[in-house]
C-alpha positions as CSV (number, residue, x, y, z in Angstrom):
1,M,-24.5,-19.6,-2.0
2,K,-24.8,-19.5,1.8
3,R,-21.2,-18.9,2.9
4,I,-18.2,-16.8,1.9
5,R,-14.8,-17.5,3.5
6,I,-12.4,-14.5,3.7
7,G,-8.7,-15.2,4.0
8,T,-6.8,-12.4,5.8
9,R,-3.6,-11.6,7.7
10,A,-4.1,-11.9,11.5
11,S,-2.9,-8.4,12.4
12,K,-5.3,-6.1,14.2
13,L,-5.5,-3.8,11.2
14,A,-6.0,-6.6,8.7
15,L,-8.8,-8.1,10.9
16,V,-10.5,-4.6,11.1
17,Q,-10.4,-4.4,7.3
18,A,-11.7,-8.0,6.8
19,N,-14.5,-7.5,9.3
20,A,-15.6,-4.3,7.6
21,I,-15.9,-6.3,4.3
22,K,-17.7,-9.2,6.2
23,S,-20.2,-6.8,7.7
24,A,-20.9,-5.1,4.4
25,I,-21.5,-8.4,2.6
26,E,-23.8,-9.7,5.4
27,R,-25.8,-6.4,5.3
28,K,-26.2,-6.6,1.6
29,H,-27.0,-10.3,1.3
30,A,-29.1,-11.4,4.3
31,G,-28.9,-15.1,3.5
32,I,-25.1,-15.3,3.3
33,S,-22.8,-15.8,6.3
34,V,-19.2,-14.8,6.1
35,E,-16.4,-16.6,7.9
36,I,-13.0,-15.0,8.5
37,I,-10.0,-17.3,8.3
38,K,-6.7,-15.9,9.8
39,I,-3.5,-16.7,7.9
40,K,0.0,-16.1,9.2
41,T,2.1,-14.8,6.4
42,T,5.9,-14.9,6.0
43,G,5.9,-11.1,6.3
44,D,4.2,-11.3,9.7
45,K,6.6,-13.9,11.0
46,I,9.9,-12.1,10.2
47,L,9.8,-8.7,11.9
48,D,13.5,-8.0,12.5
49,V,14.6,-7.7,8.9
50,P,13.6,-4.9,6.4
51,L,11.1,-6.1,3.8
52,A,13.5,-5.3,1.0
53,K,16.0,-7.9,2.2
54,I,13.5,-10.7,2.6
55,G,11.6,-10.5,-0.7
56,G,9.3,-7.5,-0.5
57,K,5.7,-6.9,0.1
58,G,4.5,-10.1,-1.7
59,L,5.4,-11.9,1.6
60,F,2.2,-10.5,3.0
61,V,0.0,-12.2,0.4
62,K,1.8,-15.4,-0.7
63,E,0.3,-17.8,1.8
64,I,-3.2,-16.2,1.4
65,E,-3.0,-16.7,-2.4
66,E,-1.9,-20.3,-1.9
67,M,-5.1,-20.9,0.1
68,L,-7.2,-19.1,-2.5
69,L,-5.6,-21.3,-5.2
70,R,-6.5,-24.5,-3.2
71,R,-10.0,-23.0,-2.7
72,D,-9.6,-23.2,1.0
73,V,-10.9,-19.6,1.1
74,D,-13.2,-17.9,-1.4
75,I,-11.8,-14.4,-1.3
76,A,-8.9,-12.5,0.2
77,V,-8.9,-8.9,1.6
78,H,-5.6,-7.1,1.1
79,S,-4.2,-3.6,1.5
80,M,-3.5,-2.8,-2.1
81,K,-0.1,-1.4,-1.4
82,D,0.9,-5.0,-0.3
83,V,-0.2,-6.7,-3.5
84,P,2.5,-7.4,-6.1
85,V,1.7,-6.4,-9.6
86,E,2.0,-10.0,-10.8
87,I,-0.9,-12.1,-9.5
88,P,-1.1,-15.9,-9.9
89,E,-2.9,-17.2,-12.9
90,G,-6.6,-17.7,-12.3
91,L,-6.8,-15.1,-9.6
92,G,-7.5,-11.4,-9.8
93,I,-8.4,-8.3,-7.9
94,V,-12.2,-8.3,-8.5
95,V,-13.1,-5.4,-6.2
96,T,-11.3,-2.1,-5.4
97,T,-13.0,-0.5,-2.4
98,K,-13.4,3.2,-1.9
99,R,-10.0,4.7,-1.1
100,E,-9.4,6.0,2.4
101,D,-7.1,9.0,2.9
102,P,-3.9,8.0,1.0
103,R,-1.5,10.3,2.8
104,D,1.3,9.5,5.2
105,V,1.3,11.0,8.7
106,L,3.8,11.9,11.3
107,I,3.3,10.9,14.9
108,S,5.9,12.5,17.2
109,S,6.5,11.9,20.9
110,D,6.8,15.6,21.8
111,G,4.5,17.3,19.3
112,R,7.3,18.4,16.9
113,R,6.2,18.7,13.3
114,L,8.0,17.3,10.2
115,Y,10.3,20.2,9.5
116,E,11.4,20.3,13.2
117,L,12.8,16.8,13.2
118,N,16.4,17.4,12.1
119,N,18.7,15.1,14.2
120,A,15.6,13.3,15.5
121,L,15.3,9.5,15.5
122,I,12.5,8.6,13.1
123,G,11.2,5.0,12.7
124,T,10.1,3.7,9.3
125,S,11.0,0.6,7.3
126,S,9.7,2.0,4.0
127,L,12.5,2.9,1.6
128,R,10.0,5.2,-0.1
129,R,9.5,7.2,3.1
130,Q,13.2,7.1,4.0
131,V,14.5,8.7,0.8
132,Q,11.8,11.4,0.9
133,L,12.6,12.2,4.5
134,K,16.3,12.6,3.5
135,N,15.3,15.2,1.0
136,I,12.8,17.0,3.3
137,L,15.2,17.2,6.3
138,R,18.9,18.1,6.5
139,S,19.9,15.4,9.0
140,P,17.3,12.9,9.9
141,I,18.3,9.8,11.8
142,I,16.3,7.0,10.3
143,E,15.9,3.5,11.8
144,N,14.1,0.6,10.4
145,L,10.8,0.0,12.2
146,R,8.6,-2.9,11.3
147,G,5.7,-4.5,13.0
148,N,1.9,-4.0,13.1
149,L,0.6,-0.4,13.3
150,D,-0.2,-0.6,17.0
151,T,3.2,-2.1,17.7
152,R,4.9,0.9,16.0
153,I,2.9,3.4,18.0
154,R,3.6,1.5,21.3
155,K,7.4,1.6,20.6
156,L,7.2,5.4,20.0
157,K,5.4,5.9,23.3
158,E,8.0,3.8,25.0
159,G,10.5,6.4,24.0
160,R,12.4,4.2,21.4
161,Y,11.8,6.9,18.7
162,D,11.2,10.6,18.5
163,A,8.7,10.1,15.7
164,V,7.3,7.5,13.3
165,I,5.8,7.9,9.8
166,V,2.7,5.7,9.1
167,A,-0.3,5.7,6.7
168,M,-3.3,7.7,7.6
169,A,-5.7,5.1,6.2
170,G,-4.6,2.4,8.8
171,L,-5.0,4.9,11.7
172,R,-8.4,5.9,10.6
173,R,-9.6,2.3,10.2
174,M,-8.4,1.5,13.7
175,G,-9.8,4.7,15.2
176,L,-6.4,6.0,16.1
177,Q,-6.4,9.2,14.1
178,A,-6.2,11.2,17.3
179,E,-2.5,10.1,17.5
180,V,-1.6,12.1,14.5
181,T,0.8,15.0,15.0
182,E,0.8,16.1,11.3
183,V,-0.7,15.0,8.1
184,I,1.9,15.1,5.3
185,P,0.6,16.5,2.0
186,T,1.2,14.4,-1.1
187,D,3.3,17.1,-2.7
188,V,5.7,16.7,0.3
189,M,5.7,12.9,0.6
190,L,4.3,11.0,-2.3
191,P,2.3,7.8,-1.2
192,A,3.0,4.2,-2.0
193,V,1.2,2.7,-5.0
194,G,-2.3,1.6,-3.8
195,Q,-2.0,3.2,-0.4
196,G,-5.3,3.7,1.4
197,C,-7.2,1.2,-0.8
198,L,-8.4,-2.3,-0.1
199,G,-8.6,-5.0,-2.8
200,I,-10.6,-8.2,-2.8
201,E,-8.9,-11.1,-4.6
202,A,-10.8,-14.1,-5.9
203,H,-10.9,-16.7,-8.6
204,M,-11.7,-15.1,-11.9
205,D,-14.0,-18.0,-12.8
206,N,-16.0,-17.8,-9.6
207,M,-18.8,-15.6,-11.0
208,E,-21.2,-16.3,-8.1
209,V,-18.8,-14.8,-5.6
210,R,-17.8,-12.0,-7.9
211,D,-21.5,-11.0,-8.5
212,R,-22.1,-10.8,-4.7
213,L,-19.1,-8.5,-4.3
214,L,-19.7,-6.0,-7.1
215,F,-21.6,-3.5,-4.9
216,L,-18.3,-3.0,-3.0
217,N,-16.4,-1.8,-6.1
218,D,-15.6,1.9,-6.3
219,R,-15.0,3.1,-9.9
220,K,-13.0,6.2,-9.0
221,S,-10.6,4.2,-6.8
222,A,-10.3,1.4,-9.3
223,V,-9.3,3.9,-12.0
224,E,-6.7,5.5,-9.8
225,I,-5.2,2.2,-8.6
226,S,-5.1,0.9,-12.1
227,A,-2.9,3.8,-13.3
228,E,-0.6,3.4,-10.3
229,R,-0.2,-0.3,-10.6
230,A,0.5,0.0,-14.4
231,F,3.2,2.5,-13.5
232,L,4.8,0.2,-11.0
233,K,4.5,-2.9,-13.3
234,T,6.2,-1.1,-16.2
235,L,9.0,0.1,-14.0
236,G,9.5,-3.5,-12.9
237,G,10.1,-2.3,-9.4
238,G,9.2,-3.8,-6.1
239,C,9.9,-3.3,-2.4
240,Q,13.7,-3.2,-3.0
241,V,13.7,0.2,-4.6
242,P,12.1,3.5,-3.4
243,I,9.1,4.0,-5.7
244,A,6.0,6.1,-5.2
245,G,2.9,6.6,-7.3
246,Y,-0.3,8.5,-6.7
247,A,-3.2,9.1,-9.2
248,E,-6.1,11.4,-8.7
249,L,-9.3,11.4,-10.7
250,K,-10.7,15.0,-10.6
251,N,-12.4,17.4,-13.0
252,G,-13.0,14.6,-15.4
253,G,-9.3,13.9,-15.9
254,L,-6.7,11.6,-14.4
255,V,-3.4,13.0,-13.0
256,L,-0.6,10.5,-12.1
257,R,2.5,11.5,-10.2
258,G,5.5,9.2,-9.9
259,L,8.8,9.0,-8.1
260,V,11.8,6.7,-8.3
261,A,14.9,7.2,-6.1
262,S,18.3,5.7,-5.5
263,L,18.7,3.9,-2.1
264,D,20.8,6.8,-0.7
265,G,18.2,9.4,-1.9
266,N,20.8,11.3,-3.9
267,Q,19.0,10.7,-7.1
268,I,15.3,11.3,-7.4
269,I,13.4,11.1,-10.6
270,E,9.9,12.5,-10.6
271,G,7.2,12.8,-13.3
272,T,3.6,13.7,-13.9
273,K,1.2,12.5,-16.6
274,K,-2.3,13.6,-17.4
275,G,-5.0,11.9,-19.4
276,K,-8.5,10.5,-19.7
277,P,-9.8,8.1,-17.0
278,G,-10.5,5.4,-19.6
279,E,-6.7,5.4,-20.4
280,A,-5.6,4.8,-16.8
281,E,-3.2,1.9,-17.6
282,K,-1.8,3.6,-20.6
283,I,-1.1,6.7,-18.5
284,G,0.7,4.6,-16.0
285,E,2.8,2.8,-18.6
286,E,3.7,6.0,-20.4
287,L,4.8,7.8,-17.3
288,A,7.0,4.9,-16.3
289,K,8.6,4.8,-19.8
290,E,9.2,8.6,-19.7
291,M,10.9,8.3,-16.2
292,L,12.9,5.3,-17.3
293,E,14.3,7.5,-20.1
294,S,14.9,10.3,-17.6
295,G,17.2,8.3,-15.4
296,A,15.1,5.8,-13.6
297,R,16.5,2.9,-15.7
298,E,20.0,3.6,-14.3
299,V,18.7,3.8,-10.7
300,L,16.9,0.5,-11.1
301,K,19.9,-1.2,-12.7
302,E,22.1,0.0,-9.7
303,V,19.6,-1.5,-7.2
304,Y,19.0,-4.8,-9.0
305,G,22.5,-5.2,-10.4
306,N,21.5,-5.8,-14.0
């Protein structure tokens, strides 16, 4: 093998992430060259509509997966929070990279911190962030804000918003962490499933490529993401409903926290499940089932109308 072709979105952040993987592969395997192929996804083309109304986060990976299936690219680099729990037959996430900081952060135009933002105009298109903001603040004014990370920061600096909420991981990867006004603890705002982690998707039968990528896999992150994605899959939820899930592997055990909320934020069901790292998927499934019995099923029925 002399060449590996990476399929990626064309946003600045996606290219930073893909180039980091390219550099790591070329450093590890001196005889392999890596080519980056930019792919414009539906999610990148439609920026004036909330994701929940146009089909969810899968719109950021669909076209890339189609190229993978045609073998026009060898691997795809994704932000794991954008990857649907259902992956096309024959493909799989073969590497989970070391997780960056998974927390959300606040960037405000005037230095105000989170609890000082009542009646402030806050930009975020994430339903998960919106419902948690409604329960943190008495009277936030929330407006949908989509677009690439640098675009959202630019709109804040242009005075269109008083504050925006974004992921710390993306800022760190782009070297923009100095923009942060406040890092929001996970017990205040629970992250999205997979937030902060990159996944490499490939053909499951392409053992030559998979073997070359194994060095990039981070076991701790893989265990945590496995629990979170099993939680999301069992709930049957997607981008149309506010769901958060965050697993931490520490002191030899795994702790998974989950959240499901109604669209208006009036109903929030939360839960925690602990267990052994080797039972990550089981922990995710069991927490989801417990929360479904505790009211999440009714919330999901209301959102999906079934």
